[in-house]
gemmi code that builds the backbone of each chain (N, CA, C; Angstrom):
import gemmi

chains = {
    "A": [
        ("GLU", (-27.405, -60.198, -42.843), (-28.223, -60.825, -41.822), (-28.047, -60.091, -40.498)),
        ("ILE", (-29.148, -59.792, -39.857), (-29.096, -59.125, -38.556), (-28.872, -60.161, -37.464)),
        ("VAL", (-27.810, -59.969, -36.691), (-27.490, -60.859, -35.575), (-27.980, -60.200, -34.287)),
        ("LEU", (-28.671, -60.978, -33.479), (-29.193, -60.488, -32.202), (-28.383, -61.075, -31.052)),
        ("THR", (-28.022, -60.242, -30.095), (-27.381, -60.713, -28.878), (-28.262, -60.330, -27.698)),
        ("GLN", (-28.362, -61.223, -26.743), (-29.191, -60.982, -25.572), (-28.339, -61.016, -24.310)),
        ("SER", (-28.680, -60.134, -23.400), (-27.967, -60.103, -22.130), (-28.930, -59.794, -20.999)),
        ("PRO", (-28.638, -60.313, -19.793), (-27.573, -61.290, -19.546), (-27.971, -62.667, -20.054)),
        ("GLY", (-27.068, -63.619, -19.994), (-27.404, -64.973, -20.381), (-28.362, -65.605, -19.391)),
        ("THR", (-28.128, -65.331, -18.121), (-28.994, -65.812, -17.048), (-29.247, -64.668, -16.076)),
        ("LEU", (-30.476, -64.567, -15.628), (-30.883, -63.540, -14.680), (-31.509, -64.248, -13.480)),
        ("SER", (-30.850, -64.106, -12.352), (-31.346, -64.776, -11.146), (-32.064, -63.774, -10.259)),
        ("LEU", (-33.375, -63.975, -10.113), (-34.209, -63.037, -9.375), (-35.206, -63.791, -8.507)),
        ("SER", (-35.948, -63.044, -7.728), (-36.975, -63.620, -6.858), (-38.352, -63.126, -7.292)),
        ("PRO", (-39.389, -63.884, -6.972), (-40.750, -63.408, -7.261), (-40.977, -62.028, -6.653)),
        ("GLY", (-41.648, -61.177, -7.427), (-41.913, -59.824, -6.982), (-40.898, -58.811, -7.471)),
        ("GLU", (-39.734, -59.285, -7.882), (-38.699, -58.379, -8.375), (-38.955, -57.994, -9.830)),
        ("ARG", (-38.237, -56.975, -10.264), (-38.333, -56.463, -11.627), (-37.242, -57.105, -12.466)),
        ("ALA", (-37.592, -57.531, -13.679), (-36.617, -58.134, -14.584), (-36.460, -57.237, -15.808)),
        ("THR", (-35.213, -57.001, -16.182), (-34.918, -56.194, -17.369), (-34.020, -57.010, -18.280)),
        ("LEU", (-34.534, -57.352, -19.455), (-33.828, -58.190, -20.415), (-33.481, -57.333, -21.628)),
        ("SER", (-32.262, -57.510, -22.127), (-31.774, -56.692, -23.236), (-31.602, -57.525, -24.502)),
        ("CYS", (-31.896, -56.909, -25.632), (-31.683, -57.501, -26.941), (-31.045, -56.434, -27.829)),
        ("ARG", (-29.874, -56.747, -28.335), (-29.153, -55.787, -29.170), (-28.953, -56.357, -30.558)),
        ("ALA", (-29.216, -55.549, -31.572), (-29.103, -55.979, -32.962), (-27.814, -55.459, -33.587)),
        ("SER", (-27.272, -56.230, -34.524), (-26.012, -55.874, -35.179), (-26.195, -54.700, -36.143)),
        ("GLN", (-27.427, -54.439, -36.535), (-27.760, -53.258, -37.335), (-29.188, -52.865, -37.021)),
        ("SER", (-29.544, -51.662, -37.415), (-30.843, -51.138, -37.043), (-31.987, -52.040, -37.546)),
        ("VAL", (-32.939, -52.280, -36.665), (-34.122, -53.078, -37.013), (-35.192, -52.142, -37.547)),
        ("SER", (-35.503, -52.288, -38.814), (-36.413, -51.341, -39.447), (-37.802, -51.405, -38.847)),
        ("SER", (-38.384, -50.234, -38.697), (-39.759, -50.099, -38.195), (-39.966, -50.771, -36.846)),
        ("SER", (-38.873, -50.949, -36.094), (-38.964, -51.594, -34.775), (-39.657, -52.950, -34.856)),
        ("TYR", (-39.321, -53.685, -35.892), (-39.891, -55.032, -36.059), (-39.139, -56.028, -35.172)),
        ("LEU", (-39.425, -55.933, -33.868), (-38.752, -56.758, -32.883), (-39.810, -57.400, -31.990)),
        ("ALA", (-39.686, -58.703, -31.803), (-40.663, -59.437, -30.999), (-39.969, -60.156, -29.851)),
        ("TRP", (-40.752, -60.487, -28.842), (-40.262, -61.244, -27.685), (-41.143, -62.479, -27.469)),
        ("TYR", (-40.490, -63.583, -27.094), (-41.177, -64.831, -26.793), (-40.710, -65.339, -25.431)),
        ("GLN", (-41.586, -66.099, -24.815), (-41.270, -66.814, -23.573), (-41.355, -68.308, -23.867)),
        ("GLN", (-40.409, -69.067, -23.372), (-40.464, -70.521, -23.540), (-40.157, -71.219, -22.225)),
        ("LYS", (-41.034, -72.114, -21.852), (-40.826, -72.953, -20.670), (-40.395, -74.336, -21.122)),
        ("PRO", (-39.728, -75.086, -20.239), (-39.207, -76.416, -20.624), (-40.297, -77.318, -21.184)),
        ("GLY", (-39.993, -77.928, -22.336), (-40.917, -78.865, -22.934), (-42.108, -78.237, -23.625)),
        ("GLN", (-42.113, -76.907, -23.738), (-43.240, -76.221, -24.365), (-42.785, -75.433, -25.581)),
        ("ALA", (-43.758, -75.115, -26.430), (-43.490, -74.218, -27.552), (-43.345, -72.791, -27.041)),
        ("PRO", (-42.661, -71.950, -27.781), (-42.583, -70.533, -27.394), (-43.959, -69.885, -27.400)),
        ("ARG", (-44.065, -68.809, -26.619), (-45.294, -68.022, -26.509), (-44.954, -66.589, -26.868)),
        ("LEU", (-45.691, -66.021, -27.822), (-45.447, -64.638, -28.219), (-45.882, -63.678, -27.127)),
        ("LEU", (-44.966, -62.809, -26.713), (-45.276, -61.810, -25.695), (-45.563, -60.442, -26.293)),
        ("SER", (-44.697, -60.038, -27.213), (-44.876, -58.710, -27.799), (-44.254, -58.655, -29.185)),
        ("TYR", (-44.692, -57.690, -29.998), (-44.118, -57.476, -31.318), (-44.225, -55.989, -31.654)),
        ("GLY", (-43.568, -55.607, -32.735), (-43.497, -54.186, -33.029), (-42.811, -53.414, -31.922)),
        ("ALA", (-41.918, -54.099, -31.223), (-41.118, -53.585, -30.106), (-41.937, -53.304, -28.844)),
        ("THR", (-43.142, -52.769, -28.996), (-43.900, -52.319, -27.817), (-45.312, -52.884, -27.729)),
        ("ARG", (-45.751, -53.574, -28.762), (-47.148, -54.018, -28.830), (-47.303, -55.365, -28.128)),
        ("ARG", (-48.135, -55.379, -27.083), (-48.329, -56.610, -26.334), (-49.231, -57.564, -27.117)),
        ("ALA", (-48.889, -58.843, -27.146), (-49.714, -59.830, -27.836), (-50.998, -60.097, -27.053)),
        ("THR", (-51.944, -60.693, -27.730), (-53.246, -60.966, -27.127), (-53.112, -61.832, -25.885)),
        ("GLY", (-53.728, -61.377, -24.808), (-53.770, -62.175, -23.585), (-52.543, -62.075, -22.699)),
        ("ILE", (-51.592, -61.260, -23.071), (-50.374, -61.138, -22.274), (-50.587, -60.107, -21.163)),
        ("PRO", (-50.241, -60.478, -19.928), (-50.456, -59.553, -18.805), (-49.659, -58.267, -18.958)),
        ("ASP", (-50.176, -57.195, -18.381), (-49.528, -55.888, -18.573), (-48.255, -55.723, -17.752)),
        ("ARG", (-47.872, -56.740, -16.976), (-46.572, -56.656, -16.303), (-45.417, -56.853, -17.297)),
        ("PHE", (-45.746, -57.356, -18.491), (-44.754, -57.491, -19.553), (-44.821, -56.244, -20.451)),
        ("SER", (-43.667, -55.610, -20.651), (-43.664, -54.454, -21.550), (-42.373, -54.432, -22.354)),
        ("GLY", (-42.522, -54.092, -23.624), (-41.386, -53.993, -24.512), (-41.106, -52.546, -24.855)),
        ("SER", (-39.836, -52.259, -25.064), (-39.447, -50.900, -25.431), (-38.201, -50.954, -26.312)),
        ("GLY", (-37.837, -49.792, -26.848), (-36.619, -49.703, -27.628), (-36.866, -49.399, -29.085)),
        ("SER", (-35.772, -49.142, -29.781), (-35.802, -48.876, -31.215), (-34.386, -48.954, -31.743)),
        ("GLY", (-34.276, -48.964, -33.072), (-32.953, -48.997, -33.673), (-32.255, -50.319, -33.437)),
        ("THR", (-31.247, -50.314, -32.582), (-30.495, -51.534, -32.301), (-30.648, -52.026, -30.861)),
        ("ASP", (-31.304, -51.272, -30.011), (-31.401, -51.638, -28.596), (-32.843, -51.761, -28.131)),
        ("PHE", (-33.167, -52.932, -27.641), (-34.533, -53.241, -27.221), (-34.516, -53.879, -25.844)),
        ("THR", (-35.607, -53.690, -25.126), (-35.695, -54.189, -23.748), (-37.065, -54.810, -23.506)),
        ("LEU", (-37.064, -55.930, -22.801), (-38.293, -56.511, -22.268), (-38.232, -56.342, -20.753)),
        ("THR", (-39.256, -55.737, -20.206), (-39.329, -55.544, -18.761), (-40.503, -56.320, -18.194)),
        ("ILE", (-40.235, -57.061, -17.137), (-41.300, -57.728, -16.380), (-41.356, -56.993, -15.053)),
        ("SER", (-42.444, -56.288, -14.810), (-42.460, -55.345, -13.686), (-42.370, -56.034, -12.333)),
        ("ARG", (-43.120, -57.093, -12.154), (-43.089, -57.857, -10.902), (-43.188, -59.334, -11.268)),
        ("LEU", (-42.106, -60.043, -11.039), (-42.055, -61.440, -11.441), (-43.056, -62.300, -10.668)),
        ("GLU", (-43.806, -63.067, -11.425), (-44.674, -64.086, -10.860), (-43.966, -65.433, -10.992)),
        ("PRO", (-44.312, -66.414, -10.166), (-43.633, -67.723, -10.247), (-43.666, -68.327, -11.644)),
        ("GLU", (-44.737, -68.079, -12.395), (-44.849, -68.667, -13.733), (-43.999, -67.934, -14.781)),
        ("ASP", (-43.331, -66.849, -14.411), (-42.524, -66.087, -15.359), (-41.106, -66.620, -15.488)),
        ("PHE", (-40.739, -67.564, -14.651), (-39.375, -68.097, -14.721), (-39.301, -69.038, -15.921)),
        ("ALA", (-38.506, -68.619, -16.911), (-38.491, -69.258, -18.220), (-37.314, -68.698, -19.012)),
        ("VAL", (-37.230, -69.113, -20.294), (-36.246, -68.539, -21.207), (-36.975, -67.568, -22.138)),
        ("TYR", (-36.344, -66.430, -22.390), (-36.939, -65.392, -23.224), (-36.070, -65.155, -24.462)),
        ("TYR", (-36.721, -65.135, -25.616), (-36.030, -64.918, -26.879), (-36.557, -63.651, -27.560)),
        ("CYS", (-35.644, -62.917, -28.180), (-36.081, -61.837, -29.063), (-35.954, -62.323, -30.511)),
        ("GLN", (-36.712, -61.706, -31.385), (-36.720, -62.060, -32.806), (-36.895, -60.790, -33.613)),
        ("GLN", (-36.102, -60.631, -34.650), (-36.299, -59.492, -35.544), (-36.945, -59.957, -36.833)),
        ("TYR", (-37.809, -59.128, -37.391), (-38.464, -59.463, -38.643), (-38.490, -58.261, -39.581)),
        ("GLY", (-37.615, -57.322, -39.326), (-37.555, -56.144, -40.185), (-36.710, -56.346, -41.423)),
        ("SER", (-35.807, -57.312, -41.346), (-34.936, -57.604, -42.475), (-35.028, -59.091, -42.754)),
        ("SER", (-35.847, -59.438, -43.704), (-36.135, -60.849, -43.955), (-36.142, -61.125, -45.450)),
        ("PRO", (-35.679, -62.282, -45.896), (-35.051, -63.273, -45.014), (-33.625, -62.878, -44.683)),
        ("PRO", (-33.076, -63.413, -43.572), (-33.784, -64.342, -42.718), (-34.418, -63.657, -41.514)),
        ("LEU", (-35.422, -64.297, -40.959), (-35.866, -63.952, -39.616), (-34.810, -64.496, -38.669)),
        ("THR", (-34.459, -63.743, -37.654), (-33.435, -64.215, -36.732), (-33.897, -64.090, -35.293)),
        ("PHE", (-33.452, -65.066, -34.495), (-33.719, -65.081, -33.060), (-32.423, -64.819, -32.308)),
        ("GLY", (-32.564, -64.266, -31.125), (-31.429, -64.148, -30.229), (-31.155, -65.462, -29.529)),
        ("PRO", (-30.060, -65.551, -28.783), (-29.670, -66.790, -28.105), (-30.458, -67.072, -26.837)),
        ("GLY", (-31.219, -66.098, -26.369), (-32.065, -66.317, -25.195), (-31.468, -65.813, -23.896)),
        ("THR", (-32.359, -65.436, -22.990), (-32.009, -65.101, -21.602), (-32.855, -65.982, -20.694)),
        ("LYS", (-32.189, -66.677, -19.795), (-32.905, -67.516, -18.830), (-33.155, -66.718, -17.564)),
        ("VAL", (-34.400, -66.665, -17.151), (-34.758, -66.009, -15.897), (-35.055, -67.106, -14.896)),
        ("ASP", (-34.203, -67.218, -13.889), (-34.453, -68.249, -12.886), (-34.383, -67.688, -11.482)),
        ("ILE", (-34.807, -68.522, -10.577), (-34.869, -68.110, -9.178), (-33.479, -68.230, -8.565)),
    ],
    "B": [
        ("GLN", (-60.791, -71.218, -32.737), (-59.583, -71.606, -32.011), (-58.538, -72.131, -32.994)),
        ("ILE", (-57.376, -71.518, -32.974), (-56.299, -71.900, -33.882), (-55.440, -72.972, -33.254)),
        ("THR", (-55.248, -74.067, -33.982), (-54.341, -75.116, -33.535), (-53.481, -75.551, -34.709)),
        ("LEU", (-52.277, -76.006, -34.390), (-51.352, -76.553, -35.375), (-50.727, -77.797, -34.790)),
        ("LYS", (-50.433, -78.761, -35.642), (-49.791, -79.987, -35.182), (-48.830, -80.485, -36.247)),
        ("GLU", (-47.615, -80.778, -35.797), (-46.588, -81.298, -36.677), (-46.627, -82.830, -36.694)),
        ("SER", (-46.310, -83.398, -37.839), (-46.209, -84.850, -37.938), (-45.089, -85.200, -38.907)),
        ("GLY", (-44.533, -86.382, -38.694), (-43.439, -86.836, -39.527), (-42.597, -87.846, -38.795)),
        ("PRO", (-41.518, -88.290, -39.392), (-40.684, -89.318, -38.755), (-39.944, -88.771, -37.548)),
        ("THR", (-39.739, -89.631, -36.570), (-38.963, -89.245, -35.398), (-37.485, -89.561, -35.586)),
        ("LEU", (-37.188, -90.469, -36.511), (-35.810, -90.879, -36.748), (-35.547, -90.920, -38.252)),
        ("VAL", (-34.499, -90.259, -38.669), (-34.069, -90.318, -40.065), (-32.577, -90.605, -40.105)),
        ("LYS", (-32.139, -91.207, -41.173), (-30.719, -91.533, -41.320), (-29.993, -90.372, -42.002)),
        ("PRO", (-28.719, -90.248, -41.716), (-27.931, -89.228, -42.427), (-28.056, -89.401, -43.928)),
        ("THR", (-28.113, -88.283, -44.615), (-28.269, -88.121, -46.077), (-29.726, -88.269, -46.546)),
        ("GLN", (-30.603, -88.763, -45.679), (-31.998, -88.897, -46.092), (-32.694, -87.546, -46.135)),
        ("THR", (-33.876, -87.555, -46.744), (-34.717, -86.366, -46.801), (-35.799, -86.439, -45.734)),
        ("LEU", (-35.950, -85.341, -44.985), (-36.985, -85.237, -43.960), (-38.206, -84.537, -44.555)),
        ("THR", (-39.364, -85.128, -44.331), (-40.617, -84.493, -44.739), (-41.512, -84.341, -43.517)),
        ("LEU", (-41.847, -83.108, -43.184), (-42.713, -82.806, -42.052), (-43.987, -82.134, -42.543)),
        ("THR", (-45.090, -82.507, -41.924), (-46.375, -81.928, -42.269), (-46.944, -81.164, -41.083)),
        ("CYS", (-47.425, -79.977, -41.347), (-48.111, -79.172, -40.351), (-49.589, -79.139, -40.731)),
        ("THR", (-50.422, -79.698, -39.874), (-51.866, -79.695, -40.109), (-52.499, -78.715, -39.140)),
        ("PHE", (-53.271, -77.796, -39.670), (-53.792, -76.731, -38.827), (-55.300, -76.584, -38.963)),
        ("SER", (-55.867, -75.888, -38.014), (-57.301, -75.592, -38.035), (-57.537, -74.238, -37.389)),
        ("GLY", (-58.691, -73.671, -37.651), (-59.059, -72.390, -37.056), (-58.711, -71.192, -37.921)),
        ("PHE", (-58.077, -71.410, -39.051), (-57.801, -70.339, -39.993), (-57.592, -70.953, -41.371)),
        ("SER", (-57.642, -70.090, -42.381), (-57.393, -70.532, -43.747), (-56.151, -69.827, -44.282)),
        ("LEU", (-55.299, -70.577, -44.920), (-54.086, -69.999, -45.489), (-54.379, -69.321, -46.826)),
        ("SER", (-55.625, -69.145, -47.142), (-56.004, -68.316, -48.287), (-56.361, -66.902, -47.828)),
        ("THR", (-56.317, -66.658, -46.528), (-56.646, -65.335, -45.980), (-55.470, -64.390, -46.165)),
        ("SER", (-55.726, -63.247, -46.753), (-54.664, -62.277, -47.014), (-53.892, -61.927, -45.750)),
        ("GLY", (-52.584, -61.926, -45.881), (-51.725, -61.495, -44.781), (-51.200, -62.600, -43.887)),
        ("LEU", (-51.757, -63.784, -44.037), (-51.355, -64.865, -43.138), (-50.197, -65.692, -43.705)),
        ("GLY", (-49.506, -66.347, -42.805), (-48.437, -67.239, -43.192), (-48.279, -68.352, -42.167)),
        ("VAL", (-47.565, -69.385, -42.564), (-47.188, -70.468, -41.658), (-45.689, -70.671, -41.795)),
        ("GLY", (-45.025, -70.727, -40.663), (-43.579, -70.875, -40.663), (-43.130, -72.145, -39.966)),
        ("TRP", (-41.871, -72.484, -40.205), (-41.209, -73.596, -39.521), (-39.999, -73.041, -38.769)),
        ("ILE", (-39.858, -73.499, -37.545), (-38.763, -73.080, -36.669), (-38.257, -74.353, -35.986)),
        ("ARG", (-36.959, -74.490, -35.807), (-36.435, -75.660, -35.121), (-35.589, -75.250, -33.926)),
        ("GLN", (-35.333, -76.249, -33.072), (-34.598, -75.991, -31.842), (-33.811, -77.225, -31.459)),
        ("PRO", (-32.500, -77.213, -31.628), (-31.684, -78.328, -31.134), (-31.831, -78.432, -29.620)),
        ("PRO", (-31.631, -79.619, -29.080), (-31.788, -79.798, -27.628), (-30.937, -78.819, -26.832)),
        ("GLY", (-31.561, -78.062, -25.951), (-30.861, -77.128, -25.083), (-30.349, -75.879, -25.755)),
        ("LYS", (-30.746, -75.674, -27.012), (-30.231, -74.515, -27.748), (-31.347, -73.565, -28.159)),
        ("ALA", (-30.957, -72.547, -28.917), (-31.891, -71.487, -29.268), (-32.759, -71.861, -30.472)),
        ("LEU", (-33.748, -71.033, -30.705), (-34.642, -71.196, -31.836), (-33.940, -70.777, -33.131)),
        ("GLU", (-34.282, -71.474, -34.214), (-33.737, -71.142, -35.532), (-34.885, -71.183, -36.539)),
        ("TRP", (-35.120, -70.063, -37.206), (-36.158, -70.008, -38.219), (-35.691, -70.714, -39.492)),
        ("LEU", (-36.603, -71.460, -40.115), (-36.256, -72.225, -41.311), (-36.940, -71.686, -42.571)),
        ("ALA", (-38.253, -71.530, -42.512), (-38.989, -71.177, -43.735), (-40.346, -70.607, -43.361)),
        ("LEU", (-40.936, -69.903, -44.344), (-42.250, -69.287, -44.149), (-42.960, -69.265, -45.493)),
        ("ILE", (-44.220, -69.652, -45.503), (-45.031, -69.581, -46.715), (-46.238, -68.717, -46.420)),
        ("TYR", (-46.573, -67.862, -47.372), (-47.659, -66.893, -47.203), (-48.915, -67.322, -47.957)),
        ("TRP", (-49.996, -66.627, -47.658), (-51.288, -66.909, -48.274), (-51.232, -66.863, -49.807)),
        ("ASN", (-50.330, -66.019, -50.345), (-50.249, -65.842, -51.794), (-49.192, -66.748, -52.426)),
        ("ASP", (-48.713, -67.733, -51.647), (-47.718, -68.719, -52.076), (-46.302, -68.144, -52.173)),
        ("ASP", (-46.107, -66.920, -51.697), (-44.756, -66.404, -51.562), (-44.032, -67.242, -50.508)),
        ("LYS", (-42.746, -67.496, -50.731), (-41.974, -68.359, -49.834), (-40.667, -67.676, -49.447)),
        ("ARG", (-40.290, -67.837, -48.194), (-39.030, -67.313, -47.706), (-38.277, -68.440, -46.997)),
        ("TYR", (-36.944, -68.409, -47.148), (-36.120, -69.476, -46.574), (-34.929, -68.918, -45.811)),
        ("SER", (-34.500, -69.687, -44.820), (-33.229, -69.404, -44.164), (-32.139, -69.362, -45.225)),
        ("LEU", (-31.288, -68.353, -45.145), (-30.239, -68.212, -46.162), (-29.259, -69.377, -46.114)),
        ("SER", (-28.921, -69.829, -44.928), (-27.912, -70.875, -44.787), (-28.441, -72.255, -45.171)),
        ("LEU", (-29.763, -72.431, -45.161), (-30.347, -73.742, -45.437), (-31.160, -73.754, -46.726)),
        ("LYS", (-31.172, -72.651, -47.433), (-32.073, -72.491, -48.573), (-31.953, -73.612, -49.595)),
        ("SER", (-30.722, -74.070, -49.832), (-30.522, -75.095, -50.851), (-31.095, -76.450, -50.447)),
        ("ARG", (-31.408, -76.614, -49.177), (-31.887, -77.914, -48.695), (-33.385, -77.912, -48.360)),
        ("LEU", (-34.004, -76.761, -48.385), (-35.382, -76.641, -47.908), (-36.382, -76.423, -49.036)),
        ("SER", (-37.584, -76.923, -48.795), (-38.711, -76.627, -49.669), (-39.966, -76.564, -48.815)),
        ("ILE", (-40.783, -75.545, -49.008), (-42.027, -75.406, -48.259), (-43.181, -75.268, -49.249)),
        ("THR", (-44.241, -76.012, -48.999), (-45.421, -75.963, -49.863), (-46.672, -75.948, -48.992)),
        ("LYS", (-47.789, -75.575, -49.608), (-49.042, -75.573, -48.866), (-50.131, -76.245, -49.675)),
        ("ASP", (-51.069, -76.815, -48.953), (-52.281, -77.371, -49.544), (-53.439, -76.693, -48.816)),
        ("THR", (-53.945, -75.648, -49.415), (-54.962, -74.840, -48.754), (-56.233, -75.642, -48.482)),
        ("SER", (-56.593, -76.496, -49.398), (-57.833, -77.259, -49.221), (-57.733, -78.257, -48.077)),
        ("GLU", (-56.515, -78.736, -47.825), (-56.302, -79.710, -46.751), (-55.832, -79.055, -45.458)),
        ("ASN", (-55.626, -77.735, -45.485), (-55.099, -77.025, -44.306), (-53.781, -77.635, -43.834)),
        ("GLN", (-52.866, -77.785, -44.770), (-51.560, -78.355, -44.450), (-50.439, -77.559, -45.100)),
        ("VAL", (-49.315, -77.559, -44.398), (-48.069, -77.013, -44.926), (-47.003, -78.089, -44.758)),
        ("VAL", (-46.245, -78.321, -45.808), (-45.238, -79.378, -45.793), (-43.850, -78.763, -45.946)),
        ("LEU", (-42.933, -79.208, -45.097), (-41.528, -78.805, -45.172), (-40.692, -80.018, -45.507)),
        ("THR", (-39.847, -79.896, -46.512), (-38.875, -80.945, -46.782), (-37.462, -80.379, -46.619)),
        ("MET", (-36.610, -81.199, -46.040), (-35.207, -80.846, -45.840), (-34.374, -82.019, -46.326)),
        ("THR", (-33.512, -81.747, -47.293), (-32.708, -82.805, -47.882), (-31.388, -82.981, -47.141)),
        ("ASN", (-30.740, -84.095, -47.440), (-29.390, -84.354, -46.950), (-29.245, -84.130, -45.446)),
        ("MET", (-30.085, -84.793, -44.684), (-30.097, -84.623, -43.229), (-28.781, -85.080, -42.599)),
        ("ASP", (-28.407, -84.384, -41.536), (-27.159, -84.630, -40.803), (-27.485, -84.675, -39.317)),
        ("PRO", (-26.670, -85.338, -38.518), (-26.948, -85.353, -37.067), (-27.119, -83.977, -36.441)),
        ("VAL", (-26.464, -82.943, -36.980), (-26.621, -81.598, -36.409), (-28.022, -81.032, -36.657)),
        ("ASP", (-28.782, -81.677, -37.523), (-30.165, -81.254, -37.788), (-31.150, -81.836, -36.779)),
        ("SER", (-30.669, -82.607, -35.845), (-31.545, -83.173, -34.816), (-32.096, -82.074, -33.927)),
        ("GLY", (-33.354, -82.227, -33.536), (-33.967, -81.252, -32.653), (-35.474, -81.282, -32.774)),
        ("THR", (-36.099, -80.323, -32.128), (-37.545, -80.201, -32.192), (-37.910, -79.218, -33.302)),
        ("TYR", (-38.832, -79.640, -34.146), (-39.289, -78.830, -35.265), (-40.713, -78.363, -34.976)),
        ("PHE", (-40.895, -77.044, -35.023), (-42.195, -76.427, -34.755), (-42.750, -75.799, -36.030)),
        ("CYS", (-44.066, -75.882, -36.201), (-44.722, -75.018, -37.182), (-45.532, -73.987, -36.398)),
        ("ALA", (-45.763, -72.836, -37.031), (-46.413, -71.749, -36.301), (-47.178, -70.832, -37.265)),
        ("HIS", (-48.237, -70.244, -36.759), (-49.099, -69.296, -37.487), (-48.552, -67.892, -37.293)),
        ("SER", (-48.468, -67.128, -38.355), (-47.931, -65.775, -38.221), (-49.049, -64.764, -37.997)),
        ("VAL", (-48.719, -63.767, -37.223), (-49.639, -62.646, -37.016), (-49.862, -61.963, -38.362)),
        ("LYS", (-51.104, -61.608, -38.655), (-51.427, -61.043, -39.949), (-50.543, -59.846, -40.286)),
        ("TRP", (-49.922, -59.917, -41.424), (-49.053, -58.877, -41.948), (-47.777, -58.671, -41.119)),
        ("ASN", (-47.476, -59.617, -40.241), (-46.250, -59.539, -39.443), (-45.581, -60.908, -39.406)),
        ("ASP", (-44.310, -60.939, -39.576), (-43.595, -62.224, -39.562), (-43.199, -62.606, -38.142)),
        ("VAL", (-44.203, -62.637, -37.276), (-44.012, -63.157, -35.916), (-45.079, -64.205, -35.693)),
        ("PHE", (-44.839, -65.074, -34.728), (-45.639, -66.290, -34.625), (-46.427, -66.317, -33.325)),
        ("ASP", (-47.739, -66.301, -33.446), (-48.593, -66.214, -32.259), (-49.235, -67.534, -31.856)),
        ("TYR", (-49.290, -68.487, -32.745), (-49.779, -69.817, -32.406), (-48.765, -70.825, -32.911)),
        ("TRP", (-48.438, -71.766, -32.032), (-47.412, -72.746, -32.330), (-47.964, -74.159, -32.146)),
        ("GLY", (-47.413, -75.077, -32.932), (-47.670, -76.480, -32.659), (-46.856, -76.925, -31.461)),
        ("GLN", (-47.091, -78.140, -31.026), (-46.383, -78.676, -29.861), (-44.944, -79.037, -30.192)),
        ("GLY", (-44.632, -79.146, -31.475), (-43.299, -79.524, -31.886), (-43.166, -81.033, -32.055)),
        ("THR", (-42.256, -81.413, -32.934), (-41.966, -82.832, -33.132), (-40.462, -83.023, -33.090)),
        ("LEU", (-40.028, -83.998, -32.306), (-38.597, -84.250, -32.127), (-38.096, -85.152, -33.243)),
        ("VAL", (-37.085, -84.680, -33.939), (-36.474, -85.435, -35.024), (-35.030, -85.757, -34.641)),
        ("THR", (-34.672, -86.999, -34.730), (-33.302, -87.436, -34.461), (-32.705, -87.955, -35.755)),
        ("VAL", (-31.494, -87.482, -36.035), (-30.784, -87.945, -37.225), (-29.649, -88.850, -36.769)),
        ("SER", (-29.759, -90.107, -37.096), (-28.772, -91.081, -36.651), (-28.825, -92.307, -37.538)),
        ("SER", (-27.658, -92.908, -37.720), (-27.610, -94.139, -38.508), (-27.910, -95.351, -37.631)),
    ],
}
model = gemmi.Model(1)
for chain_id, residues in chains.items():
    chain = gemmi.Chain(chain_id)
    for i, (resn, *xyz) in enumerate(residues, 1):
        res = gemmi.Residue()
        res.name, res.seqid = resn, gemmi.SeqId(i, " ")
        for name, pos in zip(("N", "CA", "C"), xyz):
            atom = gemmi.Atom()
            atom.name, atom.element = name, gemmi.Element(name[0])
            atom.pos, atom.b_iso = gemmi.Position(*pos), 0.0
            res.add_atom(atom)
        chain.add_residue(res)
    model.add_chain(chain)
structure = gemmi.Structure()
structure.add_model(model)
structure.setup_entities()
């Protein structure tokens, strides 16, 4: 089973700043099958990107995914007020099981 | 427009079996490449994937919960049903069903989730 770790646990930033979130896998994620989700309190997760770099439908271009192998990054170029949330990575290259990371909270 | 909605009991007793239904619209689970999954989230904690059923009736389960889970689909009714046996208080949380991106085991449309509490 591939275990995902995310860092930092909490990222305290201001609107307009750049956010860099890390997701590290315990073993290589095949074909860069790595996705990112955003979740706000009381809401279901929202898919941001998959295939490590492919932005999901309707996601603003300030969100970008990168990485391969065991190290992946989600970058938010300029934080908007609505971007303050918890972000999860998920691998789907080695399934079952699909696994999620523990999350990174981006707050003000 | 794709929508999904979970339904089922909000309270179950320890050792009981939980049955959750995901009713969806806007797509057919007979379409090649599609799947519907279940994911849960204990209060204040991270997401945990439980199960996934594909258009061709292939099924995948969490390794740690496999012995307790069963996922089925009713294509004509646009429903997917998850059963989990021998419920325990640690199984309390919000249970989500979600539509998978075609040919990818990632979830682009989610239900609102249903909160399940396990308590005597």
